[in-house]
matplotlib code that plots the C-alpha trace (Angstrom):
import matplotlib.pyplot as plt

x = [-51.0, -49.3, -45.8, -45.2, -45.9, -45.8, -42.5, -43.0, -40.1, -39.5, -39.3, -37.0, -38.4, -38.8, -36.1, -33.6, -34.1, -33.1, -30.0, -28.8, -29.1, -27.1, -24.3, -23.7, -22.4, -20.5, -18.6, -15.5, -14.5, -12.3, -9.3, -8.4, -4.7, -5.2, -2.0, -3.8, -5.3, -8.3, -7.9, -9.6, -6.8, -4.2, -5.9, -6.2, -2.5, -1.6, -4.0, -2.4, 1.1, 0.1, -1.5, 1.7, 3.8, 1.5, 1.6, 5.3, 5.7, 3.2, 4.9, 8.3, 6.8, 5.1, 8.4, 10.2, 7.6, 7.5, 11.3, 11.3, 8.4, 9.9, 13.5, 14.1, 11.7, 13.3, 13.5, 17.0, 18.1, 21.1, 23.3, 22.3, 22.9, 26.4, 27.2, 26.1, 28.3, 31.2, 30.9, 30.4, 33.6, 35.5, 34.3, 35.3, 38.8, 39.3, 38.2, 40.4, 43.4, 43.0, 42.7, 45.8, 47.8, 46.8, 48.0, 51.4]
y = [-86.3, -83.6, -84.5, -81.8, -78.2, -75.5, -73.7, -70.0, -67.5, -66.1, -62.3, -60.7, -58.2, -54.6, -53.1, -55.8, -55.0, -51.4, -52.2, -54.7, -52.1, -49.6, -52.0, -53.0, -49.8, -49.8, -52.7, -50.6, -47.6, -45.1, -43.7, -40.1, -40.9, -44.1, -44.9, -46.7, -44.4, -45.3, -46.8, -43.7, -41.5, -43.8, -43.7, -39.9, -39.6, -41.9, -40.0, -36.6, -38.0, -39.4, -36.0, -34.2, -36.5, -36.2, -32.4, -32.3, -34.8, -32.9, -29.6, -31.0, -32.6, -29.3, -27.4, -29.9, -29.8, -26.0, -26.0, -28.2, -26.4, -22.9, -23.9, -22.0, -19.2, -17.5, -13.7, -12.6, -9.0, -7.6, -8.1, -11.7, -12.4, -10.8, -13.0, -16.1, -15.2, -14.6, -18.0, -19.7, -18.1, -19.1, -22.7, -22.8, -21.4, -24.0, -26.9, -25.7, -25.2, -28.7, -30.2, -28.4, -29.5, -33.1, -33.2, -31.8]
z = [15.2, 17.1, 18.2, 20.8, 21.6, 19.1, 19.2, 20.0, 19.6, 23.0, 23.3, 25.8, 28.2, 26.9, 29.2, 28.2, 24.5, 25.0, 27.1, 24.4, 21.7, 23.6, 24.3, 20.7, 19.3, 16.0, 14.7, 14.0, 16.1, 14.5, 16.3, 15.6, 15.3, 13.4, 11.5, 8.7, 6.1, 4.0, 0.5, -1.0, 0.4, -1.2, -4.6, -4.4, -3.7, -6.6, -8.9, -7.9, -8.6, -12.0, -12.9, -11.9, -14.0, -17.0, -16.8, -16.7, -19.6, -21.7, -21.0, -22.0, -25.2, -26.1, -25.7, -27.9, -30.6, -30.5, -30.8, -33.8, -35.5, -35.0, -35.5, -38.7, -37.9, -35.0, -35.1, -34.2, -33.7, -35.6, -32.6, -32.2, -35.8, -35.6, -32.5, -34.4, -37.4, -35.1, -33.4, -36.7, -38.1, -35.0, -35.3, -38.9, -38.1, -35.4, -37.5, -40.4, -38.2, -36.6, -40.1, -41.3, -38.3, -38.6, -42.3, -41.6]

ax = plt.figure().add_subplot(projection="3d")
ax.plot(x, y, z, "-o")
ax.set_aspect("equal")
plt.show()
């Protein structure tokens, strides 16, 4: 027992279909001077900053390690050795004079 007509999907006229497709456009239109940047740009900036920090920390650590490793192995010229000895003697004289004055 049929209970009514068969339902047929209606089709719009051919010229209406083309006009509707042209009107739609894109869901989001980009402005050239949009103040909001994409998420990708933000992540790229963060990554660049992290890389710069990592580089500087690694350089500093490498300098410190090299300083500790080569501490006793520095090659000094005769003049530099003489200057070191002079400063060492001055420091000893100062410390001994301060110790002597505090005793008296």
